[in-house]
N, C-alpha and C positions, 0 to 999 in steps of 0.2 A: 540484454539478459537481466532477469530479475535476481536479486540476491535472495537466497533461501535463508530464512531466519527461524529460530526455534524459541527465543526467549526475549525478555524485555531488554537485557543488556545489549543484545545484537541490534535491536530496533533503535535504541538510544545511540549506538555507534553510527547509525546512518544519518543522524540529524545534526551534524555540526554546522555552524555558520548559517543558521536560518534556512537550511536546506529543506525543501518540500519532499516528503516521502509518500508514495502511493503504495499502500499495503493491501494485497489481495489475500484474504484468509479463506481457506476452503476446507471442507470436510471430506472424508473419503468419498471418492467418486465425483467430486465437485470441481476438480481442477479444469480450468479453461486455458488453452494455449493462446496467450495474448502476444501481439507483435511488438514486444518490448523494444527491440532495436529500432524499428520504424518510429515508434512513439517517442523514443529518446531523442531522435534527430529533430523532430518537430516540436518537442516540449523541453526547452532548456531548463536547467536548474531543478530537475526532479530526479529522484532515485526511486526505482521500482523494487519492491520486495514481495516475497510470497511467504505465507505462513500455512503450513500443513497442520491443521488443528489436531490431527491424530498423533503427530509426532512432537507437537509443541509442549512446552511448559505452559500449562493453562493459566498461569498468573498473567501472562500477556493478554489473554482474552478477557480476563476478569478486570485487570487494571485499566485497559483501554476500551473495553466493551466493543471489540471488533465483532463484526457480524459475518458468519459463514456465508460465502458466496458473493460477498460484496467487496468493493475497494474502498478503503478508508484513507483519508488524507491527513497527514500529520506535519506540523512544523513546530519546532521548539518544544517537543514532547506533548503537544496539545493537538486534539482533533480540530481541524480548521474548516471542514466541509462535511456535509452529510454523506454517509456511505452511498456509493453508486454501483450499479451493475457492472460487471467486467466486460464492457463493450467499448472498443477504442474511441468511437465518436463521443460517447458519454463521458469517458475519462478526459478527453481533450476539452470538452465543454466545461467540465468541473475545473480543470487546470486553469482555463482562461478566466473563469469566475473567481478563482482564488488569486491569481497573479495580476488580474486587471487588464 
């Protein structure tokens, strides 16, 4: 299950100890149901989060330049990989590109 976040403080709380966070930001009508439980089993050391841009404090979108409809990867409060479409296979490939 992905954590629902609404602001920068909540995003920062997901990134202790060099943890990788995959944040899916979506606009109204753009939510995609991803198989988070299955992905969590095959992708260790990652936290999944979702950001509904309609309900969010927009400072998070401004500060981190998240792109609606894409998954952005963060580690230590920095973007570590280009945003990717919310497709499990693409997310897995990005994960392996980041983690080596």
